[in-house]
C-alpha positions as CSV (number, residue, x, y, z in Angstrom):
1,M,33.7,136.5,131.7
2,S,34.6,138.6,134.8
3,T,37.5,141.1,135.1
4,Q,39.0,138.7,137.7
5,E,38.7,135.8,135.2
6,T,39.9,137.9,132.6
7,E,43.5,138.9,134.0
8,K,43.6,135.6,135.7
9,E,43.6,134.0,132.1
10,T,46.0,137.0,130.9
11,E,48.0,135.5,133.4
12,T,48.2,132.0,132.7
13,T,48.8,132.8,128.8
14,T,51.8,135.3,129.6
15,A,53.2,132.7,132.1
16,T,52.8,130.1,129.1
17,M,54.3,132.2,126.8
18,T,57.6,133.2,128.9
19,T,57.7,129.5,129.5
20,T,58.0,128.5,126.4
21,A,60.2,131.0,125.3
22,T,62.9,130.3,128.1
23,M,63.0,126.8,127.4
24,P,65.9,125.6,125.9
25,A,66.0,123.9,122.4
26,Q,66.5,120.4,122.5
27,P,69.9,119.0,121.0
28,A,69.7,117.4,117.5
29,G,71.7,114.3,117.0
30,G,71.1,110.8,118.0
31,T,71.7,109.1,121.2
32,L,74.3,106.2,121.1
33,R,74.3,103.4,123.6
34,G,77.1,100.3,124.0
35,V,76.0,97.6,126.0
36,G,78.2,95.1,126.9
37,V,80.7,95.2,124.4
38,S,83.4,92.9,123.6
39,A,85.9,92.7,120.8
40,W,88.3,90.1,119.7
41,F,91.0,90.1,117.0
42,G,91.2,86.4,116.2
43,A,91.7,84.7,119.4
44,R,92.9,87.7,121.5
45,R,90.1,89.7,123.1
46,V,90.9,93.4,123.4
47,L,87.4,94.9,124.9
48,E,85.3,93.2,127.4
49,G,82.2,94.2,128.7
50,V,82.1,98.2,127.5
51,D,78.4,100.0,128.6
52,I,78.6,104.0,127.7
53,D,75.5,105.9,126.7
54,M,76.9,108.6,124.4
55,R,74.0,111.5,124.9
56,A,72.9,113.9,122.2
57,G,74.0,117.3,123.0
58,V,77.2,116.1,125.1
59,V,80.6,115.7,123.9
60,T,81.7,112.3,125.0
61,A,85.2,111.9,125.1
62,L,87.2,108.3,125.3
63,I,90.5,108.5,127.2
64,G,93.2,106.4,128.5
65,P,96.7,104.8,127.2
66,S,97.5,103.4,124.1
67,G,96.4,99.9,123.8
68,C,93.4,99.9,125.8
69,G,90.8,99.7,123.2
70,K,89.2,103.3,122.5
71,S,90.0,103.7,119.2
72,T,88.8,99.7,119.1
73,F,85.4,100.6,120.4
74,L,85.2,103.7,118.5
75,R,84.8,101.4,114.8
76,I,82.5,99.5,116.7
77,L,79.9,102.1,117.0
78,N,79.8,102.6,113.1
79,R,80.4,99.1,112.0
80,M,84.2,99.5,110.7
81,H,85.4,96.9,112.9
82,E,83.7,93.9,111.1
83,L,86.2,95.5,108.0
84,V,89.0,93.2,109.5
85,P,88.4,89.8,108.4
86,I,89.2,88.4,111.8
87,A,87.5,90.7,114.0
88,T,84.4,89.7,116.1
89,L,82.2,91.5,118.5
90,A,79.7,90.8,121.2
91,G,77.1,92.9,122.9
92,S,75.0,95.4,121.2
93,V,75.2,99.1,119.7
94,L,71.8,101.1,120.1
95,L,71.3,104.2,117.8
96,D,68.0,105.6,119.1
97,G,67.0,102.2,120.5
98,D,67.9,100.1,117.3
99,D,70.6,97.6,117.2
100,I,73.1,98.9,114.6
101,Y,74.2,95.5,114.0
102,G,70.9,93.4,113.9
103,T,67.8,93.8,110.9
104,A,66.5,97.2,111.2
105,L,69.1,99.6,109.9
106,P,71.2,98.4,106.7
107,I,74.8,98.9,106.9
108,T,74.9,101.8,104.7
109,E,72.3,103.5,106.7
110,V,74.4,103.1,109.8
111,R,77.2,104.6,108.3
112,R,75.3,107.8,107.0
113,R,73.5,108.1,110.2
114,I,77.2,107.6,112.2
115,G,80.0,109.7,110.7
116,M,83.9,109.2,111.4
117,V,86.6,112.2,111.5
118,F,90.1,110.0,111.3
119,Q,93.4,110.9,113.1
120,K,94.8,111.6,109.7
121,P,93.2,114.3,107.4
122,N,92.0,112.0,104.1
123,P,90.3,114.5,101.9
124,F,90.3,113.6,98.2
125,P,93.3,115.8,97.0
126,A,93.2,116.2,93.5
127,M,89.2,116.7,93.8
128,T,88.0,120.4,94.4
129,I,86.8,121.8,97.8
130,G,83.6,121.8,96.6
131,D,83.4,118.2,95.0
132,N,85.0,116.5,98.4
133,V,82.3,118.2,100.7
134,M,79.6,116.5,98.1
135,A,81.5,113.3,97.9
136,G,80.1,111.1,101.1
137,L,76.4,111.9,99.6
138,K,77.6,110.4,96.3
139,L,79.0,107.4,98.3
140,T,75.8,107.0,100.3
141,G,73.7,107.1,96.9
142,R,71.6,110.0,98.4
143,K,70.3,112.9,96.4
144,A,72.2,116.8,97.2
145,G,69.4,118.9,96.3
146,N,70.7,122.7,96.1
147,R,74.4,122.0,95.9
148,E,75.7,125.1,96.3
149,Q,73.8,125.6,99.2
150,L,74.3,122.2,101.0
151,I,78.6,122.9,100.3
152,E,78.0,126.2,102.1
153,E,75.9,125.0,104.6
154,S,78.2,122.0,105.6
155,L,81.3,124.2,105.3
156,R,79.8,126.8,107.4
157,R,79.1,124.1,109.9
158,A,83.0,123.3,110.0
159,G,83.9,126.8,110.4
160,L,86.0,126.6,106.8
161,W,83.7,128.5,104.7
162,N,84.7,132.1,104.6
163,E,88.4,130.7,104.3
164,V,87.5,128.9,100.9
165,R,84.3,130.2,99.9
166,N,86.4,131.8,96.8
167,R,87.9,128.9,96.0
168,L,85.5,126.1,95.9
169,N,87.2,125.3,92.6
170,A,90.6,124.3,94.0
171,P,92.3,121.0,94.3
172,A,91.7,120.4,98.1
173,G,95.4,119.4,98.2
174,G,96.1,122.9,98.6
175,L,94.7,123.4,102.0
176,S,96.8,123.5,104.9
177,G,96.4,120.4,106.9
178,G,93.5,122.1,109.7
179,Q,91.7,122.7,106.9
180,Q,91.3,119.7,105.6
181,Q,90.4,118.5,108.6
182,R,87.8,120.9,108.7
183,L,87.1,119.9,105.1
184,C,86.7,116.3,106.1
185,I,84.2,117.4,109.0
186,A,82.3,119.2,106.4
187,R,82.3,116.0,104.0
188,S,81.2,114.1,107.0
189,L,78.3,116.5,108.0
190,A,76.9,117.0,104.5
191,V,74.8,113.6,104.9
192,R,73.6,114.8,107.8
193,P,74.4,112.1,110.4
194,D,73.1,111.8,114.2
195,V,76.6,111.3,115.3
196,L,80.1,112.2,114.6
197,L,83.2,110.2,116.0
198,M,86.6,111.7,115.8
199,D,89.3,109.7,116.2
200,E,92.3,111.6,117.5
201,P,91.2,114.3,115.1
202,C,93.7,117.0,116.3
203,S,96.8,114.8,116.9
204,A,98.6,115.9,113.5
205,L,97.6,119.1,113.3
206,D,99.4,122.3,115.1
207,P,98.2,124.8,118.1
208,T,95.9,126.7,116.0
209,S,94.6,124.4,113.7
210,T,93.9,122.3,117.2
211,R,92.1,125.1,118.2
212,R,89.6,126.1,115.6
213,I,89.2,122.1,115.6
214,E,87.9,122.4,119.1
215,E,86.0,125.8,118.6
216,T,83.9,123.1,115.6
217,I,83.1,120.6,118.3
218,H,81.7,123.4,120.3
219,E,79.6,124.6,118.1
220,L,78.5,121.3,116.8
221,K,77.5,119.8,119.5
222,D,73.9,120.9,120.1
223,Q,73.7,119.7,116.1
224,V,75.1,116.3,116.5
225,T,76.2,113.6,118.9
226,I,79.7,113.8,119.3
227,V,82.3,111.0,120.4
228,I,86.1,111.7,120.4
229,V,89.0,109.7,121.3
230,T,92.2,111.7,122.5
231,H,95.2,111.3,123.9
232,N,94.8,115.0,125.1
233,M,93.8,115.6,128.5
234,Q,93.6,119.1,128.3
235,Q,91.4,118.4,125.1
236,A,89.3,116.6,126.7
237,Q,88.7,118.8,129.6
238,R,88.0,121.3,127.1
239,V,85.6,119.4,124.3
240,S,83.8,117.1,126.0
241,Q,80.8,116.8,129.2
242,H,81.1,112.8,129.6
243,C,84.5,111.2,130.0
244,A,85.0,107.4,129.9
245,F,88.1,105.9,131.0
246,F,89.8,102.7,129.6
247,L,92.4,100.9,131.1
248,A,94.0,97.5,129.7
249,A,96.2,95.5,132.4
250,E,99.1,93.2,131.4
251,D,97.7,90.9,128.8
252,E,94.3,91.6,129.4
253,P,91.2,93.3,127.7
254,G,90.5,96.9,127.8
255,R,87.5,97.8,130.0
256,V,86.3,101.3,131.1
257,V,87.3,101.9,134.6
258,E,85.4,105.0,135.5
259,Q,83.1,107.2,133.7
260,G,81.3,110.2,134.6
261,A,81.0,114.3,134.1
262,T,84.3,115.3,133.0
263,E,84.6,117.8,135.9
264,H,84.1,114.6,137.8
265,I,86.5,112.6,136.1
266,F,88.9,115.2,136.5
267,G,88.7,117.1,139.7
268,S,87.0,113.9,141.7
269,P,87.7,110.8,140.3
270,E,86.7,107.9,142.5
271,D,89.0,105.1,141.5
272,P,93.2,105.7,141.9
273,R,93.9,104.6,138.4
274,T,91.6,107.2,136.9
275,A,93.7,110.1,139.4
276,D,96.8,108.6,138.5
277,Y,96.1,109.0,134.5
278,V,94.5,112.4,134.3
279,N,97.1,113.9,136.5
280,G,99.9,112.4,134.3
281,R,101.5,109.6,136.3
282,F,101.1,107.2,133.3
283,G,100.2,106.7,129.9
């Protein structure tokens, strides 16, 4: 091989190594997609024709006034809607291309892959902190492997490890509200979900605890797909990269009026109703 050819090959190899080293890591998590989702409680239609893509590595915020269907839509995303006896729905919810209401995914697998954190922290207060983290595995029938390692990993991911590492055997009821919420996040993360749904996770928390939950969301967004319902517009701006604005007119079901990049929804929305809502003129 000539000197010129050797130098050329070296340059090509170096360029390839540089490109590989600088390529950003692909975010973990699943891609969730709602396609034409409509929902009813008995004869009352509460949602109509909702289409939203919720991508890995992106925090999607669902915003809108009370009663517009955003929490109902969130519960549809992991099949909790069907737990209400009079509830029905139409359309599809796709997780990495598979319809979660189809036959490809058992409901237990759907609930494992799509976790849920509720408005009010709901740890098991009489159980220890460590046992709370492991509770989700027992419910899904999954094996824990190295228990201590999984507890530490889950609590670290939820931003709680340093605060509770020396009292894992203490009752979870002794934690503050913000710590309890992060414990619930750790419990969800222990089963290694692809998606984490959050229904107003900070509404019952003080500003300091809210800030810590928001930091946790930021730290998790490349590890798990996050969809959050929030009435706090500042919070939606801080934590999300994609927003969907829901609205229900009088005696009509909720619909997505507008969606897109968070900076667009808050900075230059196309629909005047969106502008009125995000600027606090109604809601």
